[in-house]
Phi, psi and omega in degrees: 000128179253121180257130179224137180238123179246135175235112179269134182221172168221145182303141177085356180281118183297317178298324179294321178294320177296318180294325179302317179294321178294319179301318178298318179297316180294319178298315179300323182285315188250349182057036176256121179297139178241116181278117179264122187237125176286109184297331182284328179274345182232061188297340179300333181286337182301313179279323182302317182252008179051053181287132180240341184209159171234145355287150170231130178246132176241134173252121181247137173239122182051039175083357180253136179289121179250340177216145179218132177232125175250129186091180183292130175246128184284155188307316184298314181292319180297312180298318180299319179296317182293320183299335178296338187248010179270000000 
């Protein structure tokens, strides 16, 4: 099973800045890499993942989206979602 975590952001987004700090906290806790992707510089992902807001976090298992969070997701909820796939 391959676990991948994507966090889409855009520069200047206040929620994205808040999420960045939460992502660091979750990484320190679980040691799961979180790929931070600038949605404006990588526009192909907007249609591929049907992005409507930033931040958006996707948890993928074997390339399939199993969890999706739009807007800021707090560390406890984020960690609980990830632990289901460890």
